SEFIDO-316967 format. One record per residue (C-alpha): residue in one letter; x, z, y. Coordinates in pm, 1 decimal. Layout:
N
["A", [X, Z, Y]]
...
***
This chain:
368
["M", [1405.8, 1739.9, 2056.9]]
["T", [1172.7, 1502.4, 1875.0]]
["T", [893.3, 1620.2, 1648.9]]
["S", [992.7, 1620.3, 1286.7]]
["R", [815.4, 1345.0, 1096.1]]
["R", [753.2, 1214.7, 752.2]]
["I", [855.9, 857.7, 760.2]]
["V", [819.8, 585.2, 488.6]]
["V", [1077.8, 293.3, 556.5]]
["K", [993.6, -31.4, 390.4]]
["V", [1261.4, -308.7, 375.1]]
["G", [1215.9, -664.3, 260.6]]
["S", [1386.9, -886.4, 6.7]]
["T", [1523.5, -1117.4, 301.6]]
["L", [1710.1, -842.0, 472.7]]
["V", [1814.1, -666.2, 161.0]]
["T", [1956.1, -977.6, 10.7]]
["N", [2095.1, -1180.3, 318.4]]
["Q", [1855.6, -1430.7, 274.2]]
["G", [1904.7, -1452.4, -92.0]]
["A", [2278.5, -1481.8, -96.2]]
["G", [2320.2, -1123.1, -262.3]]
["L", [2318.8, -790.7, -158.4]]
["D", [2377.5, -723.0, 205.3]]
["R", [2595.7, -412.4, 164.7]]
["N", [2679.5, -379.2, 559.4]]
["A", [2274.2, -372.6, 600.5]]
["I", [2218.6, -105.1, 325.9]]
["A", [2518.9, 85.5, 468.6]]
["N", [2368.8, 64.3, 816.2]]
["W", [2017.5, 186.4, 706.5]]
["A", [2191.3, 474.6, 496.3]]
["S", [2399.2, 548.8, 803.8]]
["Q", [2067.1, 570.5, 1013.2]]
["I", [1849.8, 752.5, 743.8]]
["S", [2110.4, 1031.0, 713.4]]
["R", [2099.7, 1072.7, 1068.2]]
["L", [1723.2, 1097.6, 1083.9]]
["R", [1742.7, 1369.6, 791.8]]
["A", [1990.4, 1556.6, 1014.4]]
["L", [1727.9, 1563.0, 1294.8]]
["G", [1473.1, 1712.5, 1075.8]]
["H", [1280.1, 1405.0, 965.8]]
["E", [1170.4, 1334.2, 606.8]]
["V", [1233.8, 980.8, 473.1]]
["V", [1122.4, 783.9, 171.5]]
["L", [1253.9, 421.3, 115.9]]
["V", [1058.7, 150.8, -13.6]]
["S", [1287.9, -149.8, -104.4]]
["S", [1222.9, -480.1, -228.8]]
["G", [1527.8, -720.6, -331.3]]
["A", [1569.3, -656.6, -718.7]]
["V", [1398.8, -983.8, -823.3]]
["A", [1572.9, -1160.9, -547.7]]
["E", [1935.5, -964.9, -647.7]]
["G", [1867.0, -1097.5, -1017.6]]
["V", [1830.8, -1425.9, -916.6]]
["Q", [2154.5, -1439.4, -766.6]]
["R", [2336.1, -1250.3, -1052.2]]
["L", [2175.7, -1506.0, -1269.5]]
["G", [2291.2, -1808.8, -1088.2]]
["W", [1953.0, -1946.8, -1030.7]]
["T", [1879.4, -2145.4, -714.7]]
["K", [1553.2, -2015.8, -647.9]]
["R", [1295.4, -1756.0, -739.1]]
["P", [1131.3, -1852.7, -1065.2]]
["K", [738.0, -1855.1, -1123.9]]
["A", [725.7, -1780.5, -1481.2]]
["M", [626.7, -1391.9, -1528.3]]
["N", [884.5, -1345.6, -1824.8]]
["E", [1151.3, -1468.8, -1592.7]]
["L", [1058.5, -1274.6, -1285.0]]
["Q", [1060.5, -970.2, -1503.7]]
["A", [1416.0, -1066.8, -1649.6]]
["A", [1540.0, -1100.5, -1275.8]]
["A", [1403.7, -779.6, -1187.5]]
["A", [1574.0, -581.3, -1478.3]]
["V", [1939.0, -750.7, -1394.3]]
["G", [1876.8, -694.8, -1029.0]]
["Q", [1755.9, -354.4, -1034.1]]
["M", [2088.0, -243.4, -1148.8]]
["G", [2266.5, -361.4, -838.1]]
["L", [2009.0, -279.1, -616.8]]
["I", [2002.0, 113.5, -672.6]]
["H", [2368.2, 104.4, -738.8]]
["G", [2413.8, -20.1, -356.9]]
["Y", [2188.0, 224.7, -228.6]]
["E", [2332.4, 512.0, -424.8]]
["A", [2675.7, 415.3, -295.5]]
["C", [2599.9, 402.1, 74.6]]
["F", [2394.7, 712.3, 71.5]]
["R", [2671.6, 915.2, -127.7]]
["E", [2901.1, 844.4, 168.9]]
["H", [2683.4, 1065.7, 371.0]]
["G", [2668.5, 1316.5, 109.2]]
["L", [2303.4, 1240.4, 13.2]]
["H", [2158.9, 1206.1, -334.9]]
["T", [1920.7, 943.7, -425.1]]
["A", [1634.9, 912.5, -678.0]]
["Q", [1494.6, 581.7, -804.8]]
["I", [1117.6, 569.9, -865.7]]
["L", [963.8, 272.6, -1033.1]]
["L", [571.0, 248.3, -998.7]]
["T", [303.0, 25.7, -1100.3]]
["H", [-59.6, 3.9, -967.3]]
["A", [-141.4, 170.7, -1302.6]]
["D", [51.7, 485.6, -1203.2]]
["L", [-152.4, 532.4, -893.4]]
["A", [-489.8, 425.9, -1032.5]]
["D", [-496.1, 692.5, -1281.2]]
["R", [-600.6, 1035.5, -1105.7]]
["Q", [-335.4, 1235.3, -1302.4]]
["R", [-42.4, 990.2, -1282.1]]
["Y", [-130.0, 973.7, -890.9]]
["L", [-83.2, 1355.9, -857.1]]
["N", [239.8, 1359.6, -1060.6]]
["A", [409.2, 1078.1, -856.1]]
["K", [301.5, 1265.5, -558.9]]
["S", [410.7, 1597.6, -672.4]]
["T", [753.3, 1429.0, -771.6]]
["I", [823.0, 1246.7, -447.9]]
["K", [742.5, 1568.7, -250.3]]
["T", [965.7, 1771.3, -461.6]]
["L", [1248.3, 1511.7, -393.2]]
["I", [1173.3, 1534.7, -30.2]]
["A", [1205.2, 1901.0, -32.7]]
["L", [1535.1, 1886.6, -218.8]]
["G", [1692.3, 1662.4, 48.7]]
["V", [1708.3, 1336.4, -212.0]]
["I", [1622.2, 1010.0, -61.9]]
["P", [1347.2, 851.8, -303.5]]
["I", [1382.0, 496.0, -345.7]]
["I", [1062.4, 327.2, -466.7]]
["N", [1008.6, -6.6, -583.3]]
["E", [740.6, -203.7, -786.1]]
["N", [835.9, -192.6, -1166.6]]
["D", [856.8, -566.9, -1202.4]]
["T", [1011.5, -531.5, -1541.6]]
["V", [659.6, -427.4, -1695.5]]
["V", [413.3, -517.2, -1442.6]]
["T", [116.9, -768.8, -1487.7]]
["D", [-107.0, -925.1, -1274.2]]
["E", [-376.1, -675.7, -1325.9]]
["I", [-165.9, -376.2, -1257.3]]
["R", [77.4, -491.9, -978.0]]
["F", [70.3, -410.1, -597.4]]
["G", [123.2, -780.6, -507.2]]
["D", [382.3, -714.1, -259.3]]
["N", [600.1, -410.1, -135.4]]
["D", [417.6, -405.5, 207.0]]
["T", [116.3, -285.5, 15.7]]
["L", [329.2, -43.0, -174.8]]
["G", [475.3, 79.3, 130.2]]
["A", [112.9, 169.1, 278.3]]
["M", [-2.9, 329.6, -72.4]]
["V", [320.5, 558.8, -72.6]]
["T", [246.9, 644.3, 288.2]]
["N", [-111.3, 750.2, 190.6]]
["L", [22.2, 913.6, -120.9]]
["I", [242.7, 1165.3, 46.6]]
["E", [72.8, 1196.8, 364.6]]
["A", [355.8, 1029.3, 585.0]]
["D", [334.4, 1008.8, 955.0]]
["W", [480.3, 673.3, 992.9]]
["L", [524.5, 354.3, 798.5]]
["V", [820.2, 153.0, 925.8]]
["I", [835.8, -219.1, 819.2]]
["L", [1156.9, -373.4, 861.4]]
["T", [1148.8, -737.4, 863.9]]
["D", [1355.3, -1033.7, 985.5]]
["I", [1161.9, -1110.6, 1283.6]]
["D", [1100.7, -869.5, 1605.3]]
["G", [728.0, -782.2, 1532.8]]
["L", [387.2, -914.4, 1536.2]]
["F", [335.6, -1218.0, 1805.4]]
["S", [29.9, -1372.7, 1944.3]]
["S", [83.5, -1679.7, 1748.5]]
["D", [346.4, -1793.9, 1510.3]]
["P", [668.8, -1793.2, 1729.6]]
["R", [840.2, -2064.9, 1484.6]]
["R", [578.0, -2301.9, 1578.0]]
["N", [456.3, -2187.4, 1952.1]]
["P", [736.1, -2113.3, 2205.7]]
["D", [472.3, -1941.2, 2430.2]]
["A", [394.6, -1690.4, 2164.7]]
["I", [460.1, -1328.2, 2312.0]]
["I", [537.6, -1018.5, 2113.8]]
["L", [237.8, -756.9, 2057.9]]
["R", [375.6, -421.0, 2140.8]]
["E", [90.5, -197.6, 2040.8]]
["A", [-237.5, -258.6, 1917.0]]
["S", [-504.8, -82.5, 1682.8]]
["A", [-435.9, -123.6, 1328.6]]
["L", [-803.4, -168.9, 1245.0]]
["D", [-840.8, -446.9, 1488.7]]
["P", [-983.1, -744.4, 1303.9]]
["K", [-828.1, -1003.9, 1542.2]]
["L", [-466.7, -906.3, 1392.9]]
["Q", [-546.6, -1105.6, 1061.3]]
["E", [-631.8, -1387.2, 1259.4]]
["I", [-316.3, -1420.1, 1443.8]]
["A", [-103.1, -1295.4, 1137.6]]
["G", [120.4, -1593.9, 991.6]]
["G", [61.5, -1702.2, 639.7]]
["S", [345.6, -1708.8, 362.7]]
["G", [681.2, -1540.5, 408.2]]
["S", [1020.2, -1680.0, 297.9]]
["S", [1096.0, -1835.7, -34.0]]
["I", [1305.2, -1515.0, -112.6]]
["G", [1020.3, -1275.3, -107.8]]
["K", [623.6, -1263.3, -146.6]]
["G", [503.5, -1128.5, 176.7]]
["G", [432.1, -1232.5, 521.5]]
["M", [285.0, -1080.2, 833.1]]
["I", [-37.0, -1091.8, 709.0]]
["T", [75.9, -852.1, 443.8]]
["K", [214.8, -617.4, 686.4]]
["V", [-99.5, -634.4, 915.5]]
["L", [-322.0, -546.5, 594.6]]
["A", [-49.0, -274.2, 505.7]]
["A", [-101.6, -132.5, 845.0]]
["R", [-447.5, -106.4, 798.0]]
["R", [-444.0, 47.6, 464.0]]
["A", [-185.1, 319.1, 603.8]]
["A", [-412.0, 407.6, 893.1]]
["R", [-666.2, 534.5, 646.1]]
["S", [-445.3, 842.3, 604.4]]
["G", [-406.8, 869.6, 984.3]]
["A", [-20.1, 689.3, 955.4]]
["T", [106.3, 472.3, 1249.7]]
["T", [290.3, 151.1, 1127.6]]
["I", [565.0, -4.9, 1315.7]]
["I", [683.5, -366.8, 1223.1]]
["A", [1031.5, -400.1, 1361.3]]
["P", [1361.3, -605.3, 1343.3]]
["G", [1560.6, -435.4, 1061.8]]
["L", [1894.2, -557.0, 1159.4]]
["E", [1850.4, -440.7, 1516.1]]
["A", [2116.0, -210.9, 1619.9]]
["D", [1995.5, 172.6, 1539.6]]
["V", [1651.2, 57.3, 1504.5]]
["L", [1532.8, 343.9, 1294.6]]
["L", [1668.6, 592.2, 1538.6]]
["R", [1546.8, 417.0, 1866.1]]
["I", [1204.6, 377.0, 1721.7]]
["V", [1205.1, 781.7, 1658.5]]
["E", [1310.9, 845.4, 1999.0]]
["G", [1024.4, 656.8, 2131.2]]
["E", [1167.9, 313.5, 2219.0]]
["A", [932.1, 24.4, 2207.5]]
["I", [1088.7, -215.5, 1945.9]]
["G", [884.0, -440.3, 1770.1]]
["T", [508.6, -390.5, 1720.6]]
["R", [332.1, -34.6, 1679.1]]
["L", [-26.5, -52.0, 1522.0]]
["T", [-193.5, 263.5, 1559.8]]
["A", [-460.0, 465.1, 1354.2]]
["A", [-765.9, 524.6, 1547.8]]
["T", [-944.5, 687.0, 1273.4]]
["T", [-969.4, 1047.8, 1116.5]]
["P", [-793.0, 1040.5, 802.4]]
["L", [-963.4, 1038.1, 476.3]]
["A", [-978.4, 1362.8, 260.2]]
["A", [-682.7, 1314.6, -27.7]]
["R", [-950.9, 1236.9, -306.5]]
["K", [-1107.7, 982.6, -89.1]]
["Q", [-795.5, 825.9, 5.0]]
["W", [-708.4, 769.2, -374.9]]
["L", [-1054.9, 600.1, -423.6]]
["A", [-984.0, 384.2, -115.4]]
["D", [-629.9, 296.4, -241.3]]
["H", [-764.1, 132.0, -575.1]]
["L", [-632.7, -237.7, -566.7]]
["Q", [-832.0, -314.8, -853.8]]
["V", [-1213.7, -216.2, -965.0]]
["A", [-1400.2, -227.9, -1272.2]]
["G", [-1723.7, -374.4, -1135.7]]
["H", [-1955.7, -444.4, -852.9]]
["I", [-2266.7, -308.9, -765.2]]
["Y", [-2492.6, -487.1, -506.5]]
["L", [-2735.7, -272.0, -293.9]]
["D", [-3062.2, -337.4, -100.4]]
["G", [-3035.5, -285.1, 255.7]]
["G", [-3178.0, 38.0, 261.3]]
["A", [-2904.3, 210.7, 22.9]]
["A", [-2648.6, 4.8, 221.6]]
["K", [-2723.0, 191.1, 538.7]]
["A", [-2786.6, 523.7, 334.7]]
["L", [-2410.7, 468.1, 227.7]]
["A", [-2251.9, 346.0, 530.5]]
["L", [-2447.5, 551.0, 804.5]]
["D", [-2597.3, 820.6, 642.3]]
["G", [-2332.8, 976.9, 420.9]]
["K", [-2558.9, 968.8, 118.6]]
["S", [-2499.3, 927.1, -255.8]]
["L", [-2598.1, 604.3, -418.4]]
["L", [-2926.6, 622.7, -613.4]]
["P", [-3046.9, 373.8, -876.2]]
["V", [-3353.9, 299.2, -655.6]]
["G", [-3135.0, 98.7, -413.6]]
["I", [-2950.5, -113.7, -648.7]]
["L", [-3019.9, -482.6, -694.9]]
["R", [-2771.7, -598.8, -975.5]]
["V", [-2452.6, -510.7, -1128.5]]
["E", [-2142.9, -733.1, -1218.8]]
["G", [-1850.1, -646.2, -1426.9]]
["E", [-1818.9, -434.8, -1746.5]]
["F", [-1719.1, -50.7, -1672.7]]
["E", [-1761.6, 269.9, -1825.1]]
["R", [-1873.8, 615.6, -1664.3]]
["G", [-1565.0, 749.7, -1436.6]]
["A", [-1472.2, 369.8, -1339.2]]
["V", [-1389.2, 283.4, -982.5]]
["V", [-1654.7, 27.0, -844.5]]
["T", [-1739.4, -138.3, -543.0]]
["C", [-2049.8, -92.9, -351.2]]
["L", [-2180.2, -440.8, -157.6]]
["D", [-2443.5, -504.6, 101.4]]
["P", [-2699.7, -762.6, 37.0]]
["S", [-2457.2, -997.6, 230.0]]
["G", [-2167.9, -945.9, -54.1]]
["Q", [-1981.1, -748.2, 197.6]]
["E", [-1785.9, -449.4, 35.2]]
["I", [-1917.5, -138.9, 236.2]]
["A", [-1783.6, 145.1, -6.0]]
["R", [-1610.3, 244.0, -349.7]]
["G", [-1667.7, 530.9, -579.0]]
["L", [-1666.3, 674.5, -921.2]]
["A", [-1959.6, 545.3, -1138.6]]
["N", [-2162.7, 807.8, -1324.7]]
["Y", [-2306.9, 552.2, -1555.8]]
["S", [-2167.9, 236.9, -1730.2]]
["A", [-2250.0, -94.1, -1628.9]]
["T", [-2504.7, -151.6, -1919.0]]
["E", [-2666.6, 214.9, -1814.0]]
["T", [-2660.3, 116.9, -1452.4]]
["T", [-2824.8, -220.0, -1513.6]]
["K", [-3103.9, -72.4, -1711.6]]
["I", [-3189.8, 202.5, -1419.5]]
["S", [-3133.5, -42.5, -1121.4]]
["G", [-3424.2, -54.3, -878.1]]
["M", [-3569.4, 276.2, -1047.0]]
["P", [-3638.5, 624.4, -900.0]]
["S", [-3385.3, 909.9, -1050.2]]
["S", [-3680.4, 1066.3, -1222.6]]
["E", [-3706.0, 779.3, -1458.7]]
["I", [-3334.0, 779.1, -1562.2]]
["E", [-3404.4, 1021.8, -1853.6]]
["K", [-3718.0, 813.9, -1976.8]]
["I", [-3519.8, 487.0, -1956.9]]
["L", [-3173.1, 597.2, -2097.2]]
["G", [-3321.6, 890.4, -2309.4]]
["Y", [-3086.7, 1118.2, -2089.2]]
["A", [-2988.4, 1187.9, -1750.6]]
["D", [-2623.4, 1295.7, -1678.5]]
["E", [-2677.7, 1287.0, -1290.0]]
["P", [-2956.8, 1186.9, -1045.3]]
["E", [-2694.5, 954.2, -860.7]]
["V", [-2507.0, 655.5, -978.3]]
["I", [-2233.1, 753.4, -753.9]]
["H", [-2210.7, 1091.5, -588.6]]
["R", [-2121.6, 1099.1, -227.1]]
["D", [-1827.5, 1329.6, -308.7]]
["N", [-1684.1, 1061.6, -498.2]]
["L", [-1781.1, 789.3, -267.1]]
["V", [-1567.1, 659.7, 12.0]]
["V", [-1708.7, 430.0, 303.7]]
["L", [-1469.8, 143.0, 377.7]]
***
């Protein structure tokens, strides 16, 4: 008997829509069958599915994915109807209810909405319902989008503290180089999700149907590893692929998490895709944050970029410009600029008040 796991399964547009030809109902039925069997074995499964835009493009009779935001959103609105209906019909055959959840990054960037989303998804899991999650493309803007559903899958993995993120794709896994160009490329069966070499060997763009590529999957695995999750990149049309992965068969590429999971609140901070501003630190402050677990004091700040208010998520960069941490600012950008380089004892004299001696307290800061 395998250990019960909480698994996020992400399927891409190319698979869901049979290379853009329309919903592949056979593939969807196959995944539904496998997931129902996983449920029967005691596993909890959440599905993150691309395909709404691709299905909408097909329904509208367009020959290629549009680039204009309004056309993309229209295609998503049309395609979402067919996508969810397809999943609902297939899961119903196995006596399983489904629930549609549409998210934007704004839903997860706000702490209260983040906790509400987490509670809703966990409640659905407890009720035996299969949550089907997609980016809310009909309302999303560039400022609040995830960018691709690999990233969304990783963030959902972190949100619900899943054990595994399984990314189903149209190739066999991650190779040592692009197998389409190098016939000698070999598949990597296992590696650390945090290995920087993976980003070097991951290919660039994906298909014309979706937005992703192998690089987005590698970065998603790196993000999922922050909450201790293992990522498996595997061929989605392989027979019984999900069941065989759970049984321990070496299919695709397994990217393991070698780090201790972040605390829940710090995971939320780490998962912010957009930040309000940047704080540049001197060498001493960078070391105090990265190695010594200290709070950020104004004396170690060199300069501030961006406009942000108290409570905003900001990044902390070392003297070379490398992001080393992010956290919740106790002061606005204007206030932080005024007290930069000064000891905390001078804050009240400079600003006329002193809310906190730290610009970012270590409890509200995560080292990356």
